[in-house]
PDB file of N, CA, C, O and CB in Angstrom:
ATOM      1  N   MET A   1     -21.442  55.331 200.236  1.00  0.00           N
ATOM      2  CA  MET A   1     -20.453  56.383 200.028  1.00  0.00           C
ATOM      3  C   MET A   1     -20.783  57.106 198.731  1.00  0.00           C
ATOM      4  O   MET A   1     -21.152  56.471 197.744  1.00  0.00           O
ATOM      5  CB  MET A   1     -19.005  55.802 199.992  1.00  0.00           C
ATOM      6  N   GLY A   2     -20.658  58.391 198.725  1.00  0.00           N
ATOM      7  CA  GLY A   2     -20.943  59.186 197.539  1.00  0.00           C
ATOM      8  C   GLY A   2     -19.693  59.436 196.726  1.00  0.00           C
ATOM      9  O   GLY A   2     -18.711  58.702 196.835  1.00  0.00           O
ATOM     10  N   PHE A   3     -19.732  60.471 195.914  1.00  0.00           N
ATOM     11  CA  PHE A   3     -18.592  60.838 195.090  1.00  0.00           C
ATOM     12  C   PHE A   3     -17.425  61.260 195.963  1.00  0.00           C
ATOM     13  O   PHE A   3     -17.508  62.270 196.662  1.00  0.00           O
ATOM     14  CB  PHE A   3     -18.964  61.959 194.118  1.00  0.00           C
ATOM     15  N   CYS A   4     -16.348  60.505 195.932  1.00  0.00           N
ATOM     16  CA  CYS A   4     -15.103  60.844 196.654  1.00  0.00           C
ATOM     17  C   CYS A   4     -15.366  61.222 198.109  1.00  0.00           C
ATOM     18  O   CYS A   4     -14.752  62.155 198.626  1.00  0.00           O
ATOM     19  CB  CYS A   4     -14.380  61.998 195.952  1.00  0.00           C
ATOM     20  N   GLY A   5     -16.260  60.519 198.764  1.00  0.00           N
ATOM     21  CA  GLY A   5     -16.547  60.800 200.158  1.00  0.00           C
ATOM     22  C   GLY A   5     -17.510  61.956 200.357  1.00  0.00           C
ATOM     23  O   GLY A   5     -17.721  62.389 201.489  1.00  0.00           O
ATOM     24  N   ALA A   6     -18.099  62.467 199.280  1.00  0.00           N
ATOM     25  CA  ALA A   6     -19.046  63.572 199.381  1.00  0.00           C
ATOM     26  C   ALA A   6     -20.391  63.039 199.865  1.00  0.00           C
ATOM     27  O   ALA A   6     -20.458  61.979 200.486  1.00  0.00           O
ATOM     28  CB  ALA A   6     -19.199  64.299 198.016  1.00  0.00           C
ATOM     29  N   VAL A   7     -21.432  63.760 199.586  1.00  0.00           N
ATOM     30  CA  VAL A   7     -22.764  63.350 200.027  1.00  0.00           C
ATOM     31  C   VAL A   7     -23.074  61.944 199.520  1.00  0.00           C
ATOM     32  O   VAL A   7     -22.627  61.577 198.434  1.00  0.00           O
ATOM     33  CB  VAL A   7     -23.834  64.349 199.534  1.00  0.00           C
ATOM     34  N   PRO A   8     -23.834  61.146 200.283  1.00  0.00           N
ATOM     35  CA  PRO A   8     -24.069  59.762 199.894  1.00  0.00           C
ATOM     36  C   PRO A   8     -24.865  59.595 198.602  1.00  0.00           C
ATOM     37  O   PRO A   8     -24.761  58.553 197.954  1.00  0.00           O
ATOM     38  CB  PRO A   8     -24.775  59.063 200.990  1.00  0.00           C
ATOM     39  N   SER A   9     -25.639  60.569 198.220  1.00  0.00           N
ATOM     40  CA  SER A   9     -26.392  60.441 196.980  1.00  0.00           C
ATOM     41  C   SER A   9     -26.693  61.822 196.418  1.00  0.00           C
ATOM     42  O   SER A   9     -26.678  62.828 197.126  1.00  0.00           O
ATOM     43  CB  SER A   9     -27.695  59.652 197.209  1.00  0.00           C
ATOM     44  N   GLN A  10     -26.963  61.831 195.132  1.00  0.00           N
ATOM     45  CA  GLN A  10     -27.367  63.057 194.461  1.00  0.00           C
ATOM     46  C   GLN A  10     -28.615  62.749 193.664  1.00  0.00           C
ATOM     47  O   GLN A  10     -28.747  61.661 193.104  1.00  0.00           O
ATOM     48  CB  GLN A  10     -26.232  63.620 193.546  1.00  0.00           C
ATOM     49  N   THR A  11     -29.521  63.692 193.610  1.00  0.00           N
ATOM     50  CA  THR A  11     -30.758  63.468 192.878  1.00  0.00           C
ATOM     51  C   THR A  11     -30.871  64.418 191.691  1.00  0.00           C
ATOM     52  O   THR A  11     -31.973  64.689 191.216  1.00  0.00           O
ATOM     53  CB  THR A  11     -31.960  63.634 193.802  1.00  0.00           C
ATOM     54  N   THR A  12     -29.751  64.919 191.216  1.00  0.00           N
ATOM     55  CA  THR A  12     -29.767  65.810 190.068  1.00  0.00           C
ATOM     56  C   THR A  12     -29.831  65.001 188.779  1.00  0.00           C
ATOM     57  O   THR A  12     -29.409  63.846 188.731  1.00  0.00           O
ATOM     58  CB  THR A  12     -28.531  66.724 190.072  1.00  0.00           C
ATOM     59  N   GLU A  13     -30.362  65.625 187.747  1.00  0.00           N
ATOM     60  CA  GLU A  13     -30.458  64.945 186.456  1.00  0.00           C
ATOM     61  C   GLU A  13     -29.093  64.834 185.793  1.00  0.00           C
ATOM     62  O   GLU A  13     -28.798  63.812 185.173  1.00  0.00           O
ATOM     63  CB  GLU A  13     -31.428  65.684 185.534  1.00  0.00           C
ATOM     64  N   ASN A  14     -28.262  65.847 185.906  1.00  0.00           N
ATOM     65  CA  ASN A  14     -26.920  65.839 185.321  1.00  0.00           C
ATOM     66  C   ASN A  14     -25.907  66.146 186.415  1.00  0.00           C
ATOM     67  O   ASN A  14     -25.853  67.269 186.917  1.00  0.00           O
ATOM     68  CB  ASN A  14     -26.805  66.870 184.153  1.00  0.00           C
ATOM     69  N   SER A  15     -25.113  65.162 186.784  1.00  0.00           N
ATOM     70  CA  SER A  15     -24.093  65.346 187.811  1.00  0.00           C
ATOM     71  C   SER A  15     -22.722  65.341 187.158  1.00  0.00           C
ATOM     72  O   SER A  15     -22.481  64.609 186.198  1.00  0.00           O
ATOM     73  CB  SER A  15     -24.187  64.244 188.899  1.00  0.00           C
ATOM     74  N   ASN A  16     -21.830  66.161 187.686  1.00  0.00           N
ATOM     75  CA  ASN A  16     -20.458  66.214 187.199  1.00  0.00           C
ATOM     76  C   ASN A  16     -19.547  66.130 188.406  1.00  0.00           C
ATOM     77  O   ASN A  16     -19.576  66.999 189.277  1.00  0.00           O
ATOM     78  CB  ASN A  16     -20.185  67.515 186.365  1.00  0.00           C
ATOM     79  N   GLN A  17     -18.744  65.092 188.459  1.00  0.00           N
ATOM     80  CA  GLN A  17     -17.843  64.900 189.588  1.00  0.00           C
ATOM     81  C   GLN A  17     -16.462  64.526 189.075  1.00  0.00           C
ATOM     82  O   GLN A  17     -16.284  63.423 188.560  1.00  0.00           O
ATOM     83  CB  GLN A  17     -18.380  63.815 190.549  1.00  0.00           C
ATOM     84  N   PRO A  18     -15.482  65.412 189.200  1.00  0.00           N
ATOM     85  CA  PRO A  18     -14.122  65.038 188.795  1.00  0.00           C
ATOM     86  C   PRO A  18     -13.504  64.079 189.815  1.00  0.00           C
ATOM     87  O   PRO A  18     -13.703  64.230 191.021  1.00  0.00           O
ATOM     88  CB  PRO A  18     -13.234  66.299 188.638  1.00  0.00           C
ATOM     89  N   PHE A  19     -12.768  63.113 189.329  1.00  0.00           N
ATOM     90  CA  PHE A  19     -12.035  62.183 190.184  1.00  0.00           C
ATOM     91  C   PHE A  19     -10.553  62.477 189.978  1.00  0.00           C
ATOM     92  O   PHE A  19      -9.963  62.023 188.998  1.00  0.00           O
ATOM     93  CB  PHE A  19     -12.386  60.670 189.854  1.00  0.00           C
ATOM     94  N   THR A  20      -9.957  63.221 190.881  1.00  0.00           N
ATOM     95  CA  THR A  20      -8.586  63.696 190.722  1.00  0.00           C
ATOM     96  C   THR A  20      -7.575  62.922 191.547  1.00  0.00           C
ATOM     97  O   THR A  20      -6.370  63.097 191.364  1.00  0.00           O
ATOM     98  CB  THR A  20      -8.510  65.138 191.082  1.00  0.00           C
ATOM     99  N   VAL A  21      -8.031  62.083 192.440  1.00  0.00           N
ATOM    100  CA  VAL A  21      -7.139  61.298 193.291  1.00  0.00           C
ATOM    101  C   VAL A  21      -7.049  59.888 192.725  1.00  0.00           C
ATOM    102  O   VAL A  21      -8.084  59.252 192.524  1.00  0.00           O
ATOM    103  CB  VAL A  21      -7.638  61.276 194.773  1.00  0.00           C
ATOM    104  N   PRO A  22      -5.841  59.370 192.459  1.00  0.00           N
ATOM    105  CA  PRO A  22      -5.713  58.010 191.945  1.00  0.00           C
ATOM    106  C   PRO A  22      -6.369  56.992 192.881  1.00  0.00           C
ATOM    107  O   PRO A  22      -6.302  57.119 194.104  1.00  0.00           O
ATOM    108  CB  PRO A  22      -4.238  57.661 191.742  1.00  0.00           C
ATOM    109  N   GLY A  23      -7.001  55.982 192.283  1.00  0.00           N
ATOM    110  CA  GLY A  23      -7.651  54.949 193.077  1.00  0.00           C
ATOM    111  C   GLY A  23      -8.694  54.210 192.269  1.00  0.00           C
ATOM    112  O   GLY A  23      -8.895  54.484 191.086  1.00  0.00           O
ATOM    113  N   ASN A  24      -9.356  53.265 192.923  1.00  0.00           N
ATOM    114  CA  ASN A  24     -10.435  52.499 192.316  1.00  0.00           C
ATOM    115  C   ASN A  24     -11.763  53.061 192.798  1.00  0.00           C
ATOM    116  O   ASN A  24     -11.950  53.297 193.992  1.00  0.00           O
ATOM    117  CB  ASN A  24     -10.313  50.988 192.657  1.00  0.00           C
ATOM    118  N   TYR A  25     -12.683  53.273 191.865  1.00  0.00           N
ATOM    119  CA  TYR A  25     -13.968  53.867 192.192  1.00  0.00           C
ATOM    120  C   TYR A  25     -15.097  53.057 191.571  1.00  0.00           C
ATOM    121  O   TYR A  25     -14.910  52.389 190.555  1.00  0.00           O
ATOM    122  CB  TYR A  25     -14.027  55.323 191.717  1.00  0.00           C
ATOM    123  N   THR A  26     -16.256  53.124 192.185  1.00  0.00           N
ATOM    124  CA  THR A  26     -17.481  52.566 191.622  1.00  0.00           C
ATOM    125  C   THR A  26     -18.567  53.617 191.761  1.00  0.00           C
ATOM    126  O   THR A  26     -18.786  54.167 192.840  1.00  0.00           O
ATOM    127  CB  THR A  26     -17.891  51.224 192.330  1.00  0.00           C
ATOM    128  N   VAL A  27     -19.238  53.885 190.659  1.00  0.00           N
ATOM    129  CA  VAL A  27     -20.338  54.837 190.649  1.00  0.00           C
ATOM    130  C   VAL A  27     -21.604  54.047 190.356  1.00  0.00           C
ATOM    131  O   VAL A  27     -21.614  53.179 189.483  1.00  0.00           O
ATOM    132  CB  VAL A  27     -20.111  55.986 189.594  1.00  0.00           C
ATOM    133  N   SER A  28     -22.669  54.351 191.088  1.00  0.00           N
ATOM    134  CA  SER A  28     -23.938  53.653 190.898  1.00  0.00           C
ATOM    135  C   SER A  28     -25.006  54.630 190.448  1.00  0.00           C
ATOM    136  O   SER A  28     -25.106  55.744 190.961  1.00  0.00           O
ATOM    137  CB  SER A  28     -24.372  52.942 192.190  1.00  0.00           C
ATOM    138  N   LEU A  29     -25.800  54.198 189.487  1.00  0.00           N
ATOM    139  CA  LEU A  29     -26.964  54.948 189.042  1.00  0.00           C
ATOM    140  C   LEU A  29     -28.181  54.123 189.412  1.00  0.00           C
ATOM    141  O   LEU A  29     -28.313  52.971 188.998  1.00  0.00           O
ATOM    142  CB  LEU A  29     -26.915  55.253 187.497  1.00  0.00           C
ATOM    143  N   ILE A  30     -29.062  54.715 190.189  1.00  0.00           N
ATOM    144  CA  ILE A  30     -30.284  54.031 190.592  1.00  0.00           C
ATOM    145  C   ILE A  30     -31.454  54.783 189.978  1.00  0.00           C
ATOM    146  O   ILE A  30     -31.664  55.965 190.252  1.00  0.00           O
ATOM    147  CB  ILE A  30     -30.413  53.948 192.154  1.00  0.00           C
ATOM    148  N   ALA A  31     -32.203  54.087 189.153  1.00  0.00           N
ATOM    149  CA  ALA A  31     -33.375  54.682 188.506  1.00  0.00           C
ATOM    150  C   ALA A  31     -34.626  54.171 189.211  1.00  0.00           C
ATOM    151  O   ALA A  31     -34.837  52.964 189.330  1.00  0.00           O
ATOM    152  CB  ALA A  31     -33.415  54.343 186.975  1.00  0.00           C
ATOM    153  N   TYR A  32     -35.445  55.097 189.672  1.00  0.00           N
ATOM    154  CA  TYR A  32     -36.694  54.749 190.336  1.00  0.00           C
ATOM    155  C   TYR A  32     -37.831  54.972 189.353  1.00  0.00           C
ATOM    156  O   TYR A  32     -38.078  56.100 188.926  1.00  0.00           O
ATOM    157  CB  TYR A  32     -36.901  55.586 191.636  1.00  0.00           C
ATOM    158  N   GLY A  33     -38.516  53.910 189.000  1.00  0.00           N
ATOM    159  CA  GLY A  33     -39.619  54.002 188.059  1.00  0.00           C
ATOM    160  C   GLY A  33     -40.963  53.996 188.765  1.00  0.00           C
ATOM    161  O   GLY A  33     -41.081  53.640 189.938  1.00  0.00           O
ATOM    162  N   SER A  34     -41.956  54.400 188.013  1.00  0.00           N
ATOM    163  CA  SER A  34     -43.311  54.356 188.573  1.00  0.00           C
ATOM    164  C   SER A  34     -43.717  52.896 188.743  1.00  0.00           C
ATOM    165  O   SER A  34     -43.203  52.019 188.047  1.00  0.00           O
ATOM    166  CB  SER A  34     -44.332  55.119 187.657  1.00  0.00           C
ATOM    167  N   ALA A  35     -44.600  52.647 189.627  1.00  0.00           N
ATOM    168  CA  ALA A  35     -45.106  51.305 189.928  1.00  0.00           C
ATOM    169  C   ALA A  35     -44.010  50.378 190.452  1.00  0.00           C
ATOM    170  O   ALA A  35     -44.129  49.158 190.341  1.00  0.00           O
ATOM    171  CB  ALA A  35     -45.739  50.696 188.683  1.00  0.00           C
ATOM    172  N   GLY A  36     -42.930  50.951 191.030  1.00  0.00           N
ATOM    173  CA  GLY A  36     -41.896  50.146 191.664  1.00  0.00           C
ATOM    174  C   GLY A  36     -40.946  49.443 190.714  1.00  0.00           C
ATOM    175  O   GLY A  36     -40.235  48.528 191.130  1.00  0.00           O
ATOM    176  N   CYS A  37     -40.914  49.836 189.470  1.00  0.00           N
ATOM    177  CA  CYS A  37     -40.011  49.232 188.500  1.00  0.00           C
ATOM    178  C   CYS A  37     -38.667  49.973 188.561  1.00  0.00           C
ATOM    179  O   CYS A  37     -38.453  50.924 187.809  1.00  0.00           O
ATOM    180  CB  CYS A  37     -40.621  49.279 187.053  1.00  0.00           C
ATOM    181  N   ASN A  38     -37.777  49.551 189.438  1.00  0.00           N
ATOM    182  CA  ASN A  38     -36.501  50.221 189.677  1.00  0.00           C
ATOM    183  C   ASN A  38     -35.358  49.418 189.063  1.00  0.00           C
ATOM    184  O   ASN A  38     -35.494  48.220 188.818  1.00  0.00           O
ATOM    185  CB  ASN A  38     -36.267  50.419 191.188  1.00  0.00           C
ATOM    186  N   ASP A  39     -34.234  50.084 188.817  1.00  0.00           N
ATOM    187  CA  ASP A  39     -33.071  49.401 188.261  1.00  0.00           C
ATOM    188  C   ASP A  39     -31.807  50.094 188.754  1.00  0.00           C
ATOM    189  O   ASP A  39     -31.824  51.286 189.061  1.00  0.00           O
ATOM    190  CB  ASP A  39     -33.122  49.381 186.706  1.00  0.00           C
ATOM    191  N   THR A  40     -30.715  49.345 188.827  1.00  0.00           N
ATOM    192  CA  THR A  40     -29.433  49.877 189.281  1.00  0.00           C
ATOM    193  C   THR A  40     -28.350  49.493 188.293  1.00  0.00           C
ATOM    194  O   THR A  40     -28.319  48.369 187.793  1.00  0.00           O
ATOM    195  CB  THR A  40     -29.086  49.363 190.695  1.00  0.00           C
ATOM    196  N   LEU A  41     -27.457  50.441 188.015  1.00  0.00           N
ATOM    197  CA  LEU A  41     -26.306  50.204 187.147  1.00  0.00           C
ATOM    198  C   LEU A  41     -25.059  50.641 187.904  1.00  0.00           C
ATOM    199  O   LEU A  41     -25.003  51.763 188.407  1.00  0.00           O
ATOM    200  CB  LEU A  41     -26.442  50.972 185.778  1.00  0.00           C
ATOM    201  N   ASN A  42     -24.057  49.764 187.993  1.00  0.00           N
ATOM    202  CA  ASN A  42     -22.789  50.078 188.640  1.00  0.00           C
ATOM    203  C   ASN A  42     -21.694  50.148 187.588  1.00  0.00           C
ATOM    204  O   ASN A  42     -21.656  49.330 186.669  1.00  0.00           O
ATOM    205  CB  ASN A  42     -22.442  49.028 189.726  1.00  0.00           C
ATOM    206  N   TYR A  43     -20.798  51.133 187.723  1.00  0.00           N
ATOM    207  CA  TYR A  43     -19.675  51.270 186.803  1.00  0.00           C
ATOM    208  C   TYR A  43     -18.404  51.417 187.636  1.00  0.00           C
ATOM    209  O   TYR A  43     -18.264  52.379 188.391  1.00  0.00           O
ATOM    210  CB  TYR A  43     -19.870  52.494 185.836  1.00  0.00           C
ATOM    211  N   ALA A  44     -17.486  50.475 187.502  1.00  0.00           N
ATOM    212  CA  ALA A  44     -16.222  50.500 188.232  1.00  0.00           C
ATOM    213  C   ALA A  44     -15.114  50.966 187.293  1.00  0.00           C
ATOM    214  O   ALA A  44     -15.061  50.557 186.133  1.00  0.00           O
ATOM    215  CB  ALA A  44     -15.890  49.099 188.828  1.00  0.00           C
ATOM    216  N   PHE A  45     -14.236  51.818 187.797  1.00  0.00           N
ATOM    217  CA  PHE A  45     -13.127  52.316 186.986  1.00  0.00           C
ATOM    218  C   PHE A  45     -11.951  52.666 187.879  1.00  0.00           C
ATOM    219  O   PHE A  45     -12.090  52.771 189.098  1.00  0.00           O
ATOM    220  CB  PHE A  45     -13.558  53.543 186.156  1.00  0.00           C
ATOM    221  N   THR A  46     -10.792  52.845 187.259  1.00  0.00           N
ATOM    222  CA  THR A  46      -9.558  53.162 187.972  1.00  0.00           C
ATOM    223  C   THR A  46      -9.001  54.478 187.453  1.00  0.00           C
ATOM    224  O   THR A  46      -8.928  54.698 186.244  1.00  0.00           O
ATOM    225  CB  THR A  46      -8.516  52.027 187.815  1.00  0.00           C
ATOM    226  N   VAL A  47      -8.612  55.344 188.368  1.00  0.00           N
ATOM    227  CA  VAL A  47      -7.876  56.563 188.028  1.00  0.00           C
ATOM    228  C   VAL A  47      -6.423  56.260 188.349  1.00  0.00           C
ATOM    229  O   VAL A  47      -6.060  56.073 189.511  1.00  0.00           O
ATOM    230  CB  VAL A  47      -8.411  57.845 188.824  1.00  0.00           C
ATOM    231  N   ASP A  48      -5.579  56.212 187.295  1.00  0.00           N
ATOM    232  CA  ASP A  48      -4.187  55.812 187.468  1.00  0.00           C
ATOM    233  C   ASP A  48      -3.286  56.922 187.987  1.00  0.00           C
ATOM    234  O   ASP A  48      -2.341  56.651 188.727  1.00  0.00           O
ATOM    235  CB  ASP A  48      -3.651  55.316 186.176  1.00  0.00           C
ATOM    236  N   GLY A  49      -3.555  58.132 187.622  1.00  0.00           N
ATOM    237  CA  GLY A  49      -2.692  59.227 188.041  1.00  0.00           C
ATOM    238  C   GLY A  49      -2.660  60.313 186.995  1.00  0.00           C
ATOM    239  O   GLY A  49      -3.614  60.495 186.239  1.00  0.00           O
ATOM    240  N   VAL A  50      -1.582  61.016 186.955  1.00  0.00           N
ATOM    241  CA  VAL A  50      -1.439  62.137 186.042  1.00  0.00           C
ATOM    242  C   VAL A  50      -1.249  61.633 184.615  1.00  0.00           C
ATOM    243  O   VAL A  50      -0.478  60.705 184.370  1.00  0.00           O
ATOM    244  CB  VAL A  50      -0.259  63.028 186.462  1.00  0.00           C
ATOM    245  N   SER A  51      -1.953  62.251 183.686  1.00  0.00           N
ATOM    246  CA  SER A  51      -1.859  61.874 182.282  1.00  0.00           C
ATOM    247  C   SER A  51      -0.830  62.738 181.576  1.00  0.00           C
ATOM    248  O   SER A  51      -0.623  63.898 181.935  1.00  0.00           O
ATOM    249  CB  SER A  51      -3.225  61.994 181.594  1.00  0.00           C
ATOM    250  N   ASP A  52      -0.187  62.161 180.565  1.00  0.00           N
ATOM    251  CA  ASP A  52       0.752  62.910 179.749  1.00  0.00           C
ATOM    252  C   ASP A  52       0.070  63.523 178.529  1.00  0.00           C
ATOM    253  O   ASP A  52       0.737  64.124 177.687  1.00  0.00           O
ATOM    254  CB  ASP A  52       1.894  62.011 179.312  1.00  0.00           C
ATOM    255  N   VAL A  53      -1.240  63.380 178.426  1.00  0.00           N
ATOM    256  CA  VAL A  53      -1.978  63.917 177.287  1.00  0.00           C
ATOM    257  C   VAL A  53      -2.059  65.436 177.419  1.00  0.00           C
ATOM    258  O   VAL A  53      -2.460  65.970 178.453  1.00  0.00           O
ATOM    259  CB  VAL A  53      -3.402  63.291 177.196  1.00  0.00           C
ATOM    260  N   LYS A  54      -1.673  66.100 176.362  1.00  0.00           N
ATOM    261  CA  LYS A  54      -1.723  67.565 176.341  1.00  0.00           C
ATOM    262  C   LYS A  54      -2.686  67.991 175.233  1.00  0.00           C
ATOM    263  O   LYS A  54      -2.608  67.488 174.113  1.00  0.00           O
ATOM    264  CB  LYS A  54      -0.291  68.187 176.117  1.00  0.00           C
ATOM    265  N   LEU A  55      -3.569  68.893 175.538  1.00  0.00           N
ATOM    266  CA  LEU A  55      -4.495  69.419 174.547  1.00  0.00           C
ATOM    267  C   LEU A  55      -4.113  70.851 174.212  1.00  0.00           C
ATOM    268  O   LEU A  55      -3.752  71.637 175.088  1.00  0.00           O
ATOM    269  CB  LEU A  55      -5.951  69.344 175.056  1.00  0.00           C
ATOM    270  N   VAL A  56      -4.196  71.172 172.944  1.00  0.00           N
ATOM    271  CA  VAL A  56      -3.880  72.538 172.540  1.00  0.00           C
ATOM    272  C   VAL A  56      -4.945  73.478 173.080  1.00  0.00           C
ATOM    273  O   VAL A  56      -6.095  73.089 173.281  1.00  0.00           O
ATOM    274  CB  VAL A  56      -3.777  72.655 170.997  1.00  0.00           C
ATOM    275  N   ASN A  57      -4.547  74.706 173.310  1.00  0.00           N
ATOM    276  CA  ASN A  57      -5.515  75.664 173.824  1.00  0.00           C
ATOM    277  C   ASN A  57      -5.780  76.788 172.824  1.00  0.00           C
ATOM    278  O   ASN A  57      -6.343  77.823 173.178  1.00  0.00           O
ATOM    279  CB  ASN A  57      -5.026  76.243 175.141  1.00  0.00           C
ATOM    280  N   ILE A  58      -5.370  76.575 171.572  1.00  0.00           N
ATOM    281  CA  ILE A  58      -5.597  77.580 170.543  1.00  0.00           C
ATOM    282  C   ILE A  58      -6.466  76.958 169.464  1.00  0.00           C
ATOM    283  O   ILE A  58      -6.016  76.068 168.742  1.00  0.00           O
ATOM    284  CB  ILE A  58      -4.251  78.109 169.951  1.00  0.00           C
ATOM    285  N   PHE A  59      -7.697  77.411 169.346  1.00  0.00           N
ATOM    286  CA  PHE A  59      -8.647  76.929 168.355  1.00  0.00           C
ATOM    287  C   PHE A  59      -9.561  78.094 168.021  1.00  0.00           C
ATOM    288  O   PHE A  59     -10.380  78.506 168.842  1.00  0.00           O
ATOM    289  CB  PHE A  59      -9.458  75.684 168.875  1.00  0.00           C
ATOM    290  N   THR A  60      -9.420  78.626 166.805  1.00  0.00           N
ATOM    291  CA  THR A  60     -10.206  79.796 166.412  1.00  0.00           C
ATOM    292  C   THR A  60     -10.912  79.520 165.087  1.00  0.00           C
ATOM    293  O   THR A  60     -10.423  79.906 164.025  1.00  0.00           O
ATOM    294  CB  THR A  60      -9.306  81.055 166.297  1.00  0.00           C
ATOM    295  N   PRO A  61     -12.063  78.852 165.154  1.00  0.00           N
ATOM    296  CA  PRO A  61     -12.775  78.504 163.924  1.00  0.00           C
ATOM    297  C   PRO A  61     -13.525  79.699 163.323  1.00  0.00           C
ATOM    298  O   PRO A  61     -14.754  79.710 163.252  1.00  0.00           O
ATOM    299  CB  PRO A  61     -13.752  77.371 164.197  1.00  0.00           C
ATOM    300  N   ASN A  62     -12.763  80.690 162.898  1.00  0.00           N
ATOM    301  CA  ASN A  62     -13.403  81.904 162.362  1.00  0.00           C
ATOM    302  C   ASN A  62     -13.242  82.060 160.860  1.00  0.00           C
ATOM    303  O   ASN A  62     -13.605  83.096 160.302  1.00  0.00           O
ATOM    304  CB  ASN A  62     -12.840  83.120 163.042  1.00  0.00           C
ATOM    305  N   GLY A  63     -12.693  81.029 160.189  1.00  0.00           N
ATOM    306  CA  GLY A  63     -12.593  81.049 158.749  1.00  0.00           C
ATOM    307  C   GLY A  63     -11.439  81.838 158.175  1.00  0.00           C
ATOM    308  O   GLY A  63     -11.414  82.098 156.972  1.00  0.00           O
ATOM    309  N   ASP A  64     -10.469  82.231 159.012  1.00  0.00           N
ATOM    310  CA  ASP A  64      -9.336  83.007 158.492  1.00  0.00           C
ATOM    311  C   ASP A  64      -8.185  82.125 158.012  1.00  0.00           C
ATOM    312  O   ASP A  64      -7.164  82.645 157.564  1.00  0.00           O
ATOM    313  CB  ASP A  64      -8.830  83.957 159.561  1.00  0.00           C
ATOM    314  N   GLY A  65      -8.329  80.795 158.095  1.00  0.00           N
ATOM    315  CA  GLY A  65      -7.294  79.888 157.641  1.00  0.00           C
ATOM    316  C   GLY A  65      -6.226  79.561 158.676  1.00  0.00           C
ATOM    317  O   GLY A  65      -5.335  78.760 158.394  1.00  0.00           O
ATOM    318  N   THR A  66      -6.287  80.151 159.857  1.00  0.00           N
ATOM    319  CA  THR A  66      -5.337  79.898 160.926  1.00  0.00           C
ATOM    320  C   THR A  66      -6.058  79.268 162.116  1.00  0.00           C
ATOM    321  O   THR A  66      -6.989  79.856 162.668  1.00  0.00           O
ATOM    322  CB  THR A  66      -4.623  81.203 161.346  1.00  0.00           C
ATOM    323  N   ASN A  67      -5.626  78.078 162.504  1.00  0.00           N
ATOM    324  CA  ASN A  67      -6.175  77.355 163.660  1.00  0.00           C
ATOM    325  C   ASN A  67      -7.694  77.154 163.566  1.00  0.00           C
ATOM    326  O   ASN A  67      -8.398  77.212 164.574  1.00  0.00           O
ATOM    327  CB  ASN A  67      -5.841  78.108 164.943  1.00  0.00           C
ATOM    328  N   ASP A  68      -8.192  76.914 162.335  1.00  0.00           N
ATOM    329  CA  ASP A  68      -9.617  76.733 162.148  1.00  0.00           C
ATOM    330  C   ASP A  68     -10.089  75.304 162.451  1.00  0.00           C
ATOM    331  O   ASP A  68     -11.272  75.086 162.711  1.00  0.00           O
ATOM    332  CB  ASP A  68      -9.984  77.100 160.741  1.00  0.00           C
ATOM    333  N   VAL A  69      -9.160  74.323 162.419  1.00  0.00           N
ATOM    334  CA  VAL A  69      -9.515  72.920 162.618  1.00  0.00           C
ATOM    335  C   VAL A  69      -8.890  72.436 163.908  1.00  0.00           C
ATOM    336  O   VAL A  69      -7.701  72.654 164.143  1.00  0.00           O
ATOM    337  CB  VAL A  69      -9.055  72.045 161.424  1.00  0.00           C
ATOM    338  N   PHE A  70      -9.676  71.781 164.747  1.00  0.00           N
ATOM    339  CA  PHE A  70      -9.178  71.249 166.009  1.00  0.00           C
ATOM    340  C   PHE A  70      -8.536  69.922 165.761  1.00  0.00           C
ATOM    341  O   PHE A  70      -8.044  69.290 166.696  1.00  0.00           O
ATOM    342  CB  PHE A  70     -10.295  71.121 167.047  1.00  0.00           C
TER     343      PHE A  70
END
């Protein structure tokens, strides 16, 4: 199974997959080396649901003294 039921595998160097549905997930990275030296890494995690974390959307680092620091 791929990302959230998507394609079973991706061969891109940098993949970005949001997990927006609560649940338990496992992502696998398979590295294929030359001469058959391969390795696999699995990472299991849980998406609990909606977060109460709010990030500000005003950040203007232009040196005017207002909203210069995030």
